PyMOL Python script that loads the backbone (N, CA, C, O; Angstrom):
from pymol import cmd

cmd.read_pdbstr("""\
ATOM      1  N   UNK A   1       0.845  -1.171   0.000  1.00  0.00           N
ATOM      2  CA  UNK A   1       0.000   0.000   0.000  1.00  0.00           C
ATOM      3  C   UNK A   1       0.890   1.234   0.000  1.00  0.00           C
ATOM      4  O   UNK A   1       1.182   1.773   1.068  1.00  0.00           O
ATOM      5  N   UNK A   2       1.329   1.695  -1.162  1.00  0.00           N
ATOM      6  CA  UNK A   2       2.166   2.877  -1.224  1.00  0.00           C
ATOM      7  C   UNK A   2       1.395   4.095  -0.739  1.00  0.00           C
ATOM      8  O   UNK A   2       0.187   4.211  -0.943  1.00  0.00           O
ATOM      9  N   UNK A   3       2.104   4.980  -0.108  1.00  0.00           N
ATOM     10  CA  UNK A   3       1.446   6.150   0.443  1.00  0.00           C
ATOM     11  C   UNK A   3       2.266   7.387   0.131  1.00  0.00           C
ATOM     12  O   UNK A   3       3.496   7.349   0.172  1.00  0.00           O
ATOM     13  N   UNK A   4       1.592   8.478  -0.179  1.00  0.00           N
ATOM     14  CA  UNK A   4       2.275   9.728  -0.458  1.00  0.00           C
ATOM     15  C   UNK A   4       2.564  10.492   0.824  1.00  0.00           C
ATOM     16  O   UNK A   4       3.276  11.496   0.799  1.00  0.00           O
ATOM     17  N   UNK A   5       2.028  10.034   1.927  1.00  0.00           N
ATOM     18  CA  UNK A   5       2.226  10.747   3.182  1.00  0.00           C
ATOM     19  C   UNK A   5       3.615  10.468   3.744  1.00  0.00           C
ATOM     20  O   UNK A   5       4.291   9.525   3.332  1.00  0.00           O
ATOM     21  N   UNK A   6       4.018  11.292   4.675  1.00  0.00           N
ATOM     22  CA  UNK A   6       5.305  11.084   5.317  1.00  0.00           C
ATOM     23  C   UNK A   6       5.211   9.896   6.253  1.00  0.00           C
ATOM     24  O   UNK A   6       4.121   9.470   6.635  1.00  0.00           O
ATOM     25  N   UNK A   7       6.359   9.375   6.611  1.00  0.00           N
ATOM     26  CA  UNK A   7       6.352   8.228   7.520  1.00  0.00           C
ATOM     27  C   UNK A   7       6.699   8.693   8.928  1.00  0.00           C
ATOM     28  O   UNK A   7       7.190   9.804   9.129  1.00  0.00           O
ATOM     29  N   UNK A   8       6.441   7.840   9.878  1.00  0.00           N
ATOM     30  CA  UNK A   8       6.759   8.119  11.277  1.00  0.00           C
ATOM     31  C   UNK A   8       7.588   6.985  11.824  1.00  0.00           C
ATOM     32  O   UNK A   8       7.404   5.826  11.452  1.00  0.00           O
ATOM     33  N   UNK A   9       8.493   7.322  12.703  1.00  0.00           N
ATOM     34  CA  UNK A   9       9.294   6.305  13.370  1.00  0.00           C
ATOM     35  C   UNK A   9       8.636   5.960  14.691  1.00  0.00           C
ATOM     36  O   UNK A   9       8.120   6.830  15.392  1.00  0.00           O
ATOM     37  N   UNK A  10       8.662   4.685  15.016  1.00  0.00           N
ATOM     38  CA  UNK A  10       8.097   4.228  16.279  1.00  0.00           C
ATOM     39  C   UNK A  10       8.959   3.080  16.765  1.00  0.00           C
ATOM     40  O   UNK A  10       9.165   2.102  16.046  1.00  0.00           O
ATOM     41  N   UNK A  11       9.455   3.195  17.964  1.00  0.00           N
ATOM     42  CA  UNK A  11      10.248   2.125  18.560  1.00  0.00           C
ATOM     43  C   UNK A  11       9.284   1.150  19.222  1.00  0.00           C
ATOM     44  O   UNK A  11       8.427   1.547  20.011  1.00  0.00           O
ATOM     45  N   UNK A  12       9.434  -0.134  18.890  1.00  0.00           N
ATOM     46  CA  UNK A  12       8.579  -1.152  19.497  1.00  0.00           C
ATOM     47  C   UNK A  12       9.458  -2.207  20.153  1.00  0.00           C
ATOM     48  O   UNK A  12      10.586  -2.450  19.722  1.00  0.00           O
ATOM     49  N   UNK A  13       8.935  -2.819  21.181  1.00  0.00           N
ATOM     50  CA  UNK A  13       9.638  -3.910  21.852  1.00  0.00           C
ATOM     51  C   UNK A  13       9.086  -5.229  21.331  1.00  0.00           C
ATOM     52  O   UNK A  13       7.879  -5.466  21.354  1.00  0.00           O
ATOM     53  N   UNK A  14       9.996  -6.087  20.860  1.00  0.00           N
ATOM     54  CA  UNK A  14       9.619  -7.408  20.361  1.00  0.00           C
ATOM     55  C   UNK A  14      10.308  -8.433  21.243  1.00  0.00           C
ATOM     56  O   UNK A  14      11.523  -8.368  21.427  1.00  0.00           O
ATOM     57  N   UNK A  15       9.551  -9.382  21.795  1.00  0.00           N
ATOM     58  CA  UNK A  15      10.181 -10.422  22.614  1.00  0.00           C
ATOM     59  C   UNK A  15      11.289 -11.132  21.827  1.00  0.00           C
ATOM     60  O   UNK A  15      11.169 -11.347  20.621  1.00  0.00           O
ATOM     61  N   UNK A  16      12.358 -11.489  22.526  1.00  0.00           N
ATOM     62  CA  UNK A  16      13.550 -12.056  21.890  1.00  0.00           C
ATOM     63  C   UNK A  16      13.241 -13.282  21.036  1.00  0.00           C
ATOM     64  O   UNK A  16      13.747 -13.393  19.920  1.00  0.00           O
ATOM     65  N   UNK A  17      12.418 -14.206  21.539  1.00  0.00           N
ATOM     66  CA  UNK A  17      12.139 -15.420  20.766  1.00  0.00           C
ATOM     67  C   UNK A  17      11.361 -15.106  19.489  1.00  0.00           C
ATOM     68  O   UNK A  17      11.620 -15.710  18.448  1.00  0.00           O
ATOM     69  N   UNK A  18      10.418 -14.177  19.553  1.00  0.00           N
ATOM     70  CA  UNK A  18       9.661 -13.782  18.363  1.00  0.00           C
ATOM     71  C   UNK A  18      10.585 -13.089  17.370  1.00  0.00           C
ATOM     72  O   UNK A  18      10.504 -13.336  16.167  1.00  0.00           O
ATOM     73  N   UNK A  19      11.451 -12.233  17.863  1.00  0.00           N
ATOM     74  CA  UNK A  19      12.418 -11.547  17.009  1.00  0.00           C
ATOM     75  C   UNK A  19      13.278 -12.562  16.263  1.00  0.00           C
ATOM     76  O   UNK A  19      13.504 -12.428  15.060  1.00  0.00           O
ATOM     77  N   UNK A  20      13.751 -13.564  16.972  1.00  0.00           N
ATOM     78  CA  UNK A  20      14.622 -14.585  16.382  1.00  0.00           C
ATOM     79  C   UNK A  20      13.871 -15.376  15.303  1.00  0.00           C
ATOM     80  O   UNK A  20      14.387 -15.557  14.200  1.00  0.00           O
ATOM     81  N   UNK A  21      12.659 -15.847  15.615  1.00  0.00           N
ATOM     82  CA  UNK A  21      11.883 -16.626  14.642  1.00  0.00           C
ATOM     83  C   UNK A  21      11.537 -15.800  13.404  1.00  0.00           C
ATOM     84  O   UNK A  21      11.660 -16.278  12.276  1.00  0.00           O
ATOM     85  N   UNK A  22      11.107 -14.567  13.622  1.00  0.00           N
ATOM     86  CA  UNK A  22      10.771 -13.718  12.480  1.00  0.00           C
ATOM     87  C   UNK A  22      12.000 -13.395  11.639  1.00  0.00           C
ATOM     88  O   UNK A  22      11.913 -13.323  10.413  1.00  0.00           O
ATOM     89  N   UNK A  23      13.138 -13.202  12.288  1.00  0.00           N
ATOM     90  CA  UNK A  23      14.374 -12.924  11.553  1.00  0.00           C
ATOM     91  C   UNK A  23      14.724 -14.080  10.629  1.00  0.00           C
ATOM     92  O   UNK A  23      15.135 -13.865   9.489  1.00  0.00           O
ATOM     93  N   UNK A  24      14.561 -15.308  11.119  1.00  0.00           N
ATOM     94  CA  UNK A  24      14.823 -16.486  10.283  1.00  0.00           C
ATOM     95  C   UNK A  24      13.822 -16.530   9.125  1.00  0.00           C
ATOM     96  O   UNK A  24      14.207 -16.770   7.981  1.00  0.00           O
ATOM     97  N   UNK A  25      12.550 -16.300   9.417  1.00  0.00           N
ATOM     98  CA  UNK A  25      11.505 -16.340   8.389  1.00  0.00           C
ATOM     99  C   UNK A  25      11.774 -15.336   7.277  1.00  0.00           C
ATOM    100  O   UNK A  25      11.702 -15.679   6.097  1.00  0.00           O
ATOM    101  N   UNK A  26      12.085 -14.098   7.648  1.00  0.00           N
ATOM    102  CA  UNK A  26      12.289 -13.069   6.624  1.00  0.00           C
ATOM    103  C   UNK A  26      13.591 -13.289   5.862  1.00  0.00           C
ATOM    104  O   UNK A  26      13.679 -12.957   4.680  1.00  0.00           O
ATOM    105  N   UNK A  27      14.600 -13.846   6.524  1.00  0.00           N
ATOM    106  CA  UNK A  27      15.849 -14.160   5.825  1.00  0.00           C
ATOM    107  C   UNK A  27      15.581 -15.203   4.741  1.00  0.00           C
ATOM    108  O   UNK A  27      16.143 -15.123   3.649  1.00  0.00           O
ATOM    109  N   UNK A  28      14.727 -16.179   5.040  1.00  0.00           N
ATOM    110  CA  UNK A  28      14.373 -17.205   4.052  1.00  0.00           C
ATOM    111  C   UNK A  28      13.590 -16.595   2.888  1.00  0.00           C
ATOM    112  O   UNK A  28      13.625 -17.118   1.774  1.00  0.00           O
ATOM    113  N   UNK A  29      12.890 -15.499   3.141  1.00  0.00           N
ATOM    114  CA  UNK A  29      12.127 -14.814   2.092  1.00  0.00           C
ATOM    115  C   UNK A  29      12.988 -13.803   1.339  1.00  0.00           C
ATOM    116  O   UNK A  29      12.544 -13.225   0.347  1.00  0.00           O
ATOM    117  N   UNK A  30      14.213 -13.590   1.806  1.00  0.00           N
ATOM    118  CA  UNK A  30      15.113 -12.658   1.137  1.00  0.00           C
ATOM    119  C   UNK A  30      14.823 -11.199   1.418  1.00  0.00           C
ATOM    120  O   UNK A  30      15.127 -10.336   0.594  1.00  0.00           O
ATOM    121  N   UNK A  31      14.247 -10.915   2.553  1.00  0.00           N
ATOM    122  CA  UNK A  31      13.960  -9.523   2.921  1.00  0.00           C
ATOM    123  C   UNK A  31      14.504  -9.270   4.323  1.00  0.00           C
ATOM    124  O   UNK A  31      15.283 -10.075   4.835  1.00  0.00           O
ATOM    125  N   UNK A  32      14.110  -8.175   4.946  1.00  0.00           N
ATOM    126  CA  UNK A  32      14.549  -7.919   6.321  1.00  0.00           C
ATOM    127  C   UNK A  32      13.338  -7.703   7.217  1.00  0.00           C
ATOM    128  O   UNK A  32      12.221  -7.496   6.743  1.00  0.00           O
ATOM    129  N   UNK A  33      13.581  -7.754   8.506  1.00  0.00           N
ATOM    130  CA  UNK A  33      12.499  -7.703   9.485  1.00  0.00           C
ATOM    131  C   UNK A  33      11.724  -6.391   9.419  1.00  0.00           C
ATOM    132  O   UNK A  33      10.499  -6.392   9.535  1.00  0.00           O
ATOM    133  N   UNK A  34      12.418  -5.283   9.236  1.00  0.00           N
ATOM    134  CA  UNK A  34      11.750  -3.978   9.176  1.00  0.00           C
ATOM    135  C   UNK A  34      10.747  -3.942   8.022  1.00  0.00           C
ATOM    136  O   UNK A  34       9.592  -3.561   8.215  1.00  0.00           O
ATOM    137  N   UNK A  35      11.182  -4.335   6.829  1.00  0.00           N
ATOM    138  CA  UNK A  35      10.278  -4.325   5.672  1.00  0.00           C
ATOM    139  C   UNK A  35       9.121  -5.299   5.871  1.00  0.00           C
ATOM    140  O   UNK A  35       7.993  -5.016   5.468  1.00  0.00           O
ATOM    141  N   UNK A  36       9.397  -6.439   6.488  1.00  0.00           N
ATOM    142  CA  UNK A  36       8.354  -7.435   6.729  1.00  0.00           C
ATOM    143  C   UNK A  36       7.274  -6.872   7.663  1.00  0.00           C
ATOM    144  O   UNK A  36       6.082  -6.998   7.381  1.00  0.00           O
ATOM    145  N   UNK A  37       7.690  -6.257   8.764  1.00  0.00           N
ATOM    146  CA  UNK A  37       6.730  -5.695   9.723  1.00  0.00           C
ATOM    147  C   UNK A  37       5.959  -4.538   9.091  1.00  0.00           C
ATOM    148  O   UNK A  37       4.749  -4.424   9.284  1.00  0.00           O
ATOM    149  N   UNK A  38       6.650  -3.678   8.335  1.00  0.00           N
ATOM    150  CA  UNK A  38       5.955  -2.587   7.646  1.00  0.00           C
ATOM    151  C   UNK A  38       4.905  -3.136   6.682  1.00  0.00           C
ATOM    152  O   UNK A  38       3.808  -2.588   6.573  1.00  0.00           O
ATOM    153  N   UNK A  39       5.247  -4.221   5.985  1.00  0.00           N
ATOM    154  CA  UNK A  39       4.298  -4.854   5.070  1.00  0.00           C
ATOM    155  C   UNK A  39       3.086  -5.414   5.799  1.00  0.00           C
ATOM    156  O   UNK A  39       1.957  -5.283   5.327  1.00  0.00           O
ATOM    157  N   UNK A  40       3.322  -6.046   6.964  1.00  0.00           N
ATOM    158  CA  UNK A  40       2.211  -6.577   7.762  1.00  0.00           C
ATOM    159  C   UNK A  40       1.270  -5.458   8.200  1.00  0.00           C
ATOM    160  O   UNK A  40       0.050  -5.602   8.130  1.00  0.00           O
ATOM    161  N   UNK A  41       1.842  -4.346   8.652  1.00  0.00           N
ATOM    162  CA  UNK A  41       1.019  -3.220   9.100  1.00  0.00           C
ATOM    163  C   UNK A  41       0.235  -2.616   7.938  1.00  0.00           C
ATOM    164  O   UNK A  41      -0.946  -2.298   8.081  1.00  0.00           O
ATOM    165  N   UNK A  42       0.892  -2.457   6.788  1.00  0.00           N
ATOM    166  CA  UNK A  42       0.210  -1.902   5.618  1.00  0.00           C
ATOM    167  C   UNK A  42      -0.930  -2.815   5.178  1.00  0.00           C
ATOM    168  O   UNK A  42      -2.007  -2.332   4.828  1.00  0.00           O
ATOM    169  N   UNK A  43      -0.707  -4.121   5.191  1.00  0.00           N
ATOM    170  CA  UNK A  43      -1.745  -5.090   4.806  1.00  0.00           C
ATOM    171  C   UNK A  43      -2.923  -5.024   5.779  1.00  0.00           C
ATOM    172  O   UNK A  43      -4.079  -5.112   5.366  1.00  0.00           O
ATOM    173  N   UNK A  44      -2.628  -4.871   7.059  1.00  0.00           N
ATOM    174  CA  UNK A  44      -3.685  -4.772   8.063  1.00  0.00           C
ATOM    175  C   UNK A  44      -4.564  -3.547   7.803  1.00  0.00           C
ATOM    176  O   UNK A  44      -5.789  -3.628   7.893  1.00  0.00           O
ATOM    177  N   UNK A  45      -3.939  -2.418   7.480  1.00  0.00           N
ATOM    178  CA  UNK A  45      -4.697  -1.198   7.187  1.00  0.00           C
ATOM    179  C   UNK A  45      -5.510  -1.378   5.905  1.00  0.00           C
ATOM    180  O   UNK A  45      -6.672  -0.974   5.847  1.00  0.00           O
ATOM    181  N   UNK A  46      -4.904  -1.985   4.871  1.00  0.00           N
ATOM    182  CA  UNK A  46      -5.640  -2.240   3.628  1.00  0.00           C
ATOM    183  C   UNK A  46      -6.886  -3.071   3.895  1.00  0.00           C
ATOM    184  O   UNK A  46      -7.964  -2.766   3.385  1.00  0.00           O
ATOM    185  N   UNK A  47      -6.738  -4.116   4.694  1.00  0.00           N
ATOM    186  CA  UNK A  47      -7.877  -4.978   5.022  1.00  0.00           C
ATOM    187  C   UNK A  47      -8.957  -4.207   5.773  1.00  0.00           C
ATOM    188  O   UNK A  47     -10.149  -4.392   5.524  1.00  0.00           O
ATOM    189  N   UNK A  48      -8.533  -3.337   6.697  1.00  0.00           N
ATOM    190  CA  UNK A  48      -9.486  -2.554   7.471  1.00  0.00           C
ATOM    191  C   UNK A  48     -10.246  -1.587   6.561  1.00  0.00           C
ATOM    192  O   UNK A  48     -11.469  -1.476   6.643  1.00  0.00           O
ATOM    193  N   UNK A  49      -9.510  -0.891   5.696  1.00  0.00           N
ATOM    194  CA  UNK A  49     -10.112   0.122   4.832  1.00  0.00           C
ATOM    195  C   UNK A  49     -10.973  -0.517   3.743  1.00  0.00           C
ATOM    196  O   UNK A  49     -11.982   0.057   3.333  1.00  0.00           O
ATOM    197  N   UNK A  50     -10.583  -1.695   3.276  1.00  0.00           N
ATOM    198  CA  UNK A  50     -11.324  -2.357   2.199  1.00  0.00           C
ATOM    199  C   UNK A  50     -12.769  -2.636   2.603  1.00  0.00           C
ATOM    200  O   UNK A  50     -13.663  -2.611   1.757  1.00  0.00           O
ATOM    201  N   UNK A  51     -13.002  -2.895   3.867  1.00  0.00           N
ATOM    202  CA  UNK A  51     -14.350  -3.196   4.326  1.00  0.00           C
ATOM    203  C   UNK A  51     -15.137  -1.980   4.768  1.00  0.00           C
ATOM    204  O   UNK A  51     -16.224  -2.123   5.327  1.00  0.00           O
ATOM    205  N   UNK A  52     -14.614  -0.785   4.531  1.00  0.00           N
ATOM    206  CA  UNK A  52     -15.239   0.435   5.020  1.00  0.00           C
ATOM    207  C   UNK A  52     -15.688   1.309   3.862  1.00  0.00           C
ATOM    208  O   UNK A  52     -14.935   1.495   2.905  1.00  0.00           O
ATOM    209  N   UNK A  53     -16.890   1.846   3.927  1.00  0.00           N
ATOM    210  CA  UNK A  53     -17.260   2.849   2.931  1.00  0.00           C
ATOM    211  C   UNK A  53     -16.879   4.227   3.489  1.00  0.00           C
ATOM    212  O   UNK A  53     -16.436   4.335   4.632  1.00  0.00           O
ATOM    213  N   UNK A  54     -17.051   5.260   2.690  1.00  0.00           N
ATOM    214  CA  UNK A  54     -16.627   6.600   3.105  1.00  0.00           C
ATOM    215  C   UNK A  54     -17.324   7.074   4.375  1.00  0.00           C
ATOM    216  O   UNK A  54     -16.699   7.714   5.221  1.00  0.00           O
ATOM    217  N   UNK A  55     -18.614   6.767   4.518  1.00  0.00           N
ATOM    218  CA  UNK A  55     -19.346   7.194   5.715  1.00  0.00           C
ATOM    219  C   UNK A  55     -18.797   6.526   6.966  1.00  0.00           C
ATOM    220  O   UNK A  55     -18.622   7.174   7.998  1.00  0.00           O
ATOM    221  N   UNK A  56     -18.526   5.227   6.872  1.00  0.00           N
ATOM    222  CA  UNK A  56     -17.968   4.510   8.024  1.00  0.00           C
ATOM    223  C   UNK A  56     -16.589   5.053   8.380  1.00  0.00           C
ATOM    224  O   UNK A  56     -16.264   5.231   9.554  1.00  0.00           O
ATOM    225  N   UNK A  57     -15.781   5.314   7.354  1.00  0.00           N
ATOM    226  CA  UNK A  57     -14.442   5.849   7.600  1.00  0.00           C
ATOM    227  C   UNK A  57     -14.535   7.217   8.282  1.00  0.00           C
ATOM    228  O   UNK A  57     -13.794   7.494   9.225  1.00  0.00           O
ATOM    229  N   UNK A  58     -15.449   8.071   7.802  1.00  0.00           N
ATOM    230  CA  UNK A  58     -15.621   9.391   8.405  1.00  0.00           C
ATOM    231  C   UNK A  58     -16.093   9.277   9.850  1.00  0.00           C
ATOM    232  O   UNK A  58     -15.602  10.000  10.718  1.00  0.00           O
ATOM    233  N   UNK A  59     -17.037   8.379  10.120  1.00  0.00           N
ATOM    234  CA  UNK A  59     -17.521   8.184  11.490  1.00  0.00           C
ATOM    235  C   UNK A  59     -16.388   7.728  12.399  1.00  0.00           C
ATOM    236  O   UNK A  59     -16.244   8.221  13.518  1.00  0.00           O
ATOM    237  N   UNK A  60     -15.585   6.785  11.913  1.00  0.00           N
ATOM    238  CA  UNK A  60     -14.477   6.279  12.722  1.00  0.00           C
ATOM    239  C   UNK A  60     -13.477   7.395  13.003  1.00  0.00           C
ATOM    240  O   UNK A  60     -13.039   7.572  14.140  1.00  0.00           O
ATOM    241  N   UNK A  61     -13.117   8.151  11.959  1.00  0.00           N
ATOM    242  CA  UNK A  61     -12.165   9.246  12.148  1.00  0.00           C
ATOM    243  C   UNK A  61     -12.724  10.312  13.080  1.00  0.00           C
ATOM    244  O   UNK A  61     -11.991  10.853  13.908  1.00  0.00           O
ATOM    245  N   UNK A  62     -14.006  10.618  12.957  1.00  0.00           N
ATOM    246  CA  UNK A  62     -14.623  11.628  13.825  1.00  0.00           C
ATOM    247  C   UNK A  62     -14.567  11.224  15.290  1.00  0.00           C
ATOM    248  O   UNK A  62     -14.346  12.064  16.162  1.00  0.00           O
ATOM    249  N   UNK A  63     -14.766   9.938  15.560  1.00  0.00           N
ATOM    250  CA  UNK A  63     -14.720   9.454  16.942  1.00  0.00           C
ATOM    251  C   UNK A  63     -13.289   9.353  17.466  1.00  0.00           C
ATOM    252  O   UNK A  63     -13.026   9.693  18.619  1.00  0.00           O
ATOM    253  N   UNK A  64     -12.369   8.891  16.629  1.00  0.00           N
ATOM    254  CA  UNK A  64     -11.025   8.558  17.098  1.00  0.00           C
ATOM    255  C   UNK A  64      -9.967   9.615  16.826  1.00  0.00           C
ATOM    256  O   UNK A  64      -8.973   9.691  17.549  1.00  0.00           O
ATOM    257  N   UNK A  65     -10.160  10.430  15.801  1.00  0.00           N
ATOM    258  CA  UNK A  65      -9.207  11.485  15.448  1.00  0.00           C
ATOM    259  C   UNK A  65      -9.977  12.774  15.184  1.00  0.00           C
ATOM    260  O   UNK A  65     -10.075  13.201  14.033  1.00  0.00           O
ATOM    261  N   UNK A  66     -10.524  13.404  16.223  1.00  0.00           N
ATOM    262  CA  UNK A  66     -11.433  14.538  16.019  1.00  0.00           C
ATOM    263  C   UNK A  66     -10.746  15.852  15.644  1.00  0.00           C
ATOM    264  O   UNK A  66     -11.400  16.895  15.643  1.00  0.00           O
ATOM    265  N   UNK A  67      -9.456  15.836  15.327  1.00  0.00           N
ATOM    266  CA  UNK A  67      -8.755  17.076  14.997  1.00  0.00           C
ATOM    267  C   UNK A  67      -9.430  17.852  13.874  1.00  0.00           C
ATOM    268  O   UNK A  67      -9.387  19.082  13.864  1.00  0.00           O
ATOM    269  N   UNK A  68     -10.045  17.161  12.940  1.00  0.00           N
ATOM    270  CA  UNK A  68     -10.680  17.819  11.807  1.00  0.00           C
ATOM    271  C   UNK A  68     -11.893  18.648  12.174  1.00  0.00           C
ATOM    272  O   UNK A  68     -12.392  19.406  11.342  1.00  0.00           O
ATOM    273  N   UNK A  69     -12.379  18.525  13.393  1.00  0.00           N
ATOM    274  CA  UNK A  69     -13.555  19.280  13.815  1.00  0.00           C
ATOM    275  C   UNK A  69     -13.195  20.624  14.450  1.00  0.00           C
ATOM    276  O   UNK A  69     -14.080  21.371  14.867  1.00  0.00           O
ATOM    277  N   UNK A  70     -11.919  20.928  14.522  1.00  0.00           N
ATOM    278  CA  UNK A  70     -11.464  22.184  15.110  1.00  0.00           C
ATOM    279  C   UNK A  70     -11.098  23.130  13.968  1.00  0.00           C
ATOM    280  O   UNK A  70     -10.238  22.818  13.145  1.00  0.00           O
ATOM    281  N   UNK A  71     -11.750  24.274  13.927  1.00  0.00           N
ATOM    282  CA  UNK A  71     -11.470  25.247  12.866  1.00  0.00           C
ATOM    283  C   UNK A  71     -10.057  25.800  13.004  1.00  0.00           C
ATOM    284  O   UNK A  71      -9.560  26.031  14.106  1.00  0.00           O
ATOM    285  N   UNK A  72      -9.435  26.001  11.867  1.00  0.00           N
ATOM    286  CA  UNK A  72      -8.097  26.585  11.849  1.00  0.00           C
ATOM    287  C   UNK A  72      -8.205  28.077  12.150  1.00  0.00           C
ATOM    288  O   UNK A  72      -9.126  28.749  11.684  1.00  0.00           O
ATOM    289  N   UNK A  73      -7.267  28.580  12.924  1.00  0.00           N
ATOM    290  CA  UNK A  73      -7.218  30.009  13.198  1.00  0.00           C
ATOM    291  C   UNK A  73      -6.656  30.756  11.999  1.00  0.00           C
ATOM    292  O   UNK A  73      -6.183  30.141  11.044  1.00  0.00           O
ATOM    293  N   UNK A  74      -6.708  32.077  12.047  1.00  0.00           N
ATOM    294  CA  UNK A  74      -6.226  32.890  10.927  1.00  0.00           C
ATOM    295  C   UNK A  74      -4.746  32.648  10.641  1.00  0.00           C
ATOM    296  O   UNK A  74      -4.351  32.536   9.480  1.00  0.00           O
ATOM    297  N   UNK A  75      -3.929  32.567  11.686  1.00  0.00           N
ATOM    298  CA  UNK A  75      -2.494  32.351  11.476  1.00  0.00           C
ATOM    299  C   UNK A  75      -2.238  30.994  10.834  1.00  0.00           C
ATOM    300  O   UNK A  75      -1.447  30.880   9.898  1.00  0.00           O
ATOM    301  N   UNK A  76      -2.912  29.967  11.343  1.00  0.00           N
ATOM    302  CA  UNK A  76      -2.732  28.625  10.775  1.00  0.00           C
ATOM    303  C   UNK A  76      -3.194  28.595   9.316  1.00  0.00           C
ATOM    304  O   UNK A  76      -2.555  27.973   8.468  1.00  0.00           O
ATOM    305  N   UNK A  77      -4.306  29.271   9.036  1.00  0.00           N
ATOM    306  CA  UNK A  77      -4.828  29.333   7.674  1.00  0.00           C
ATOM    307  C   UNK A  77      -3.835  30.051   6.752  1.00  0.00           C
ATOM    308  O   UNK A  77      -3.571  29.594   5.640  1.00  0.00           O
ATOM    309  N   UNK A  78      -3.285  31.182   7.227  1.00  0.00           N
ATOM    310  CA  UNK A  78      -2.306  31.939   6.449  1.00  0.00           C
ATOM    311  C   UNK A  78      -1.051  31.109   6.184  1.00  0.00           C
ATOM    312  O   UNK A  78      -0.545  31.072   5.062  1.00  0.00           O
ATOM    313  N   UNK A  79      -0.553  30.439   7.237  1.00  0.00           N
ATOM    314  CA  UNK A  79       0.637  29.594   7.087  1.00  0.00           C
ATOM    315  C   UNK A  79       0.396  28.486   6.070  1.00  0.00           C
ATOM    316  O   UNK A  79       1.265  28.186   5.251  1.00  0.00           O
ATOM    317  N   UNK A  80      -0.780  27.884   6.126  1.00  0.00           N
ATOM    318  CA  UNK A  80      -1.114  26.802   5.201  1.00  0.00           C
ATOM    319  C   UNK A  80      -1.198  27.326   3.769  1.00  0.00           C
ATOM    320  O   UNK A  80      -0.691  26.695   2.842  1.00  0.00           O
ATOM    321  N   UNK A  81      -1.840  28.480   3.592  1.00  0.00           N
ATOM    322  CA  UNK A  81      -1.940  29.070   2.259  1.00  0.00           C
ATOM    323  C   UNK A  81      -0.561  29.433   1.725  1.00  0.00           C
ATOM    324  O   UNK A  81      -0.282  29.245   0.541  1.00  0.00           O
ATOM    325  N   UNK A  82       0.299  29.950   2.591  1.00  0.00           N
ATOM    326  CA  UNK A  82       1.670  30.249   2.173  1.00  0.00           C
ATOM    327  C   UNK A  82       2.399  28.977   1.765  1.00  0.00           C
ATOM    328  O   UNK A  82       3.121  28.961   0.768  1.00  0.00           O
ATOM    329  N   UNK A  83       2.209  27.923   2.530  1.00  0.00           N
ATOM    330  CA  UNK A  83       2.840  26.640   2.232  1.00  0.00           C
ATOM    331  C   UNK A  83       2.375  26.117   0.871  1.00  0.00           C
ATOM    332  O   UNK A  83       3.155  25.528   0.123  1.00  0.00           O
ATOM    333  N   UNK A  84       1.079  26.342   0.557  1.00  0.00           N
ATOM    334  CA  UNK A  84       0.536  25.916  -0.733  1.00  0.00           C
ATOM    335  C   UNK A  84       0.893  26.877  -1.863  1.00  0.00           C
ATOM    336  O   UNK A  84       0.723  26.551  -3.038  1.00  0.00           O
ATOM    337  N   UNK A  85       1.388  28.061  -1.504  1.00  0.00           N
ATOM    338  CA  UNK A  85       1.715  29.056  -2.517  1.00  0.00           C
ATOM    339  C   UNK A  85       0.506  29.846  -2.989  1.00  0.00           C
ATOM    340  O   UNK A  85       0.499  30.367  -4.105  1.00  0.00           O
ATOM    341  N   UNK A  86      -0.515  29.938  -2.148  1.00  0.00           N
ATOM    342  CA  UNK A  86      -1.739  30.674  -2.489  1.00  0.00           C
ATOM    343  C   UNK A  86      -1.606  32.094  -1.959  1.00  0.00           C
ATOM    344  O   UNK A  86      -1.264  32.305  -0.796  1.00  0.00           O
ATOM    345  N   UNK A  87      -1.882  33.071  -2.832  1.00  0.00           N
ATOM    346  CA  UNK A  87      -1.828  34.467  -2.399  1.00  0.00           C
ATOM    347  C   UNK A  87      -3.245  34.966  -2.169  1.00  0.00           C
ATOM    348  O   UNK A  87      -4.124  34.788  -3.013  1.00  0.00           O
ATOM    349  N   UNK A  88      -3.456  35.592  -1.020  1.00  0.00           N
ATOM    350  CA  UNK A  88      -4.772  36.182  -0.719  1.00  0.00           C
ATOM    351  C   UNK A  88      -4.934  37.486  -1.473  1.00  0.00           C
ATOM    352  O   UNK A  88      -3.964  38.201  -1.725  1.00  0.00           O
ATOM    353  N   UNK A  89      -6.178  37.786  -1.829  1.00  0.00           N
ATOM    354  CA  UNK A  89      -6.467  39.056  -2.518  1.00  0.00           C
ATOM    355  C   UNK A  89      -7.070  40.033  -1.567  1.00  0.00           C
ATOM    356  O   UNK A  89      -7.383  41.159  -1.955  1.00  0.00           O
TER     357      UNK A  89
END
""", "prot")
cmd.dss("prot")
cmd.show_as("cartoon", "prot")
cmd.util.cbc("prot")
cmd.orient("prot")
């Protein structure tokens, strides 16, 4: 699931035995553990989104990520327009 958005780093703790088994598995597949875990996470999101229509996605985002319900202030709006290269008249 390629994405145009920026990525985020997150440190996770993996139990030693799971780390060892997964390392062997991904080595046999010719990849590395980081790419394998990123692929698993991307597949999980694809599966979640595939079963959702736009209304369900909006409802979920509204409940769990309500940032979109807060109006931008004038400074934030100006900064965003500048970032987009839009000139106000």
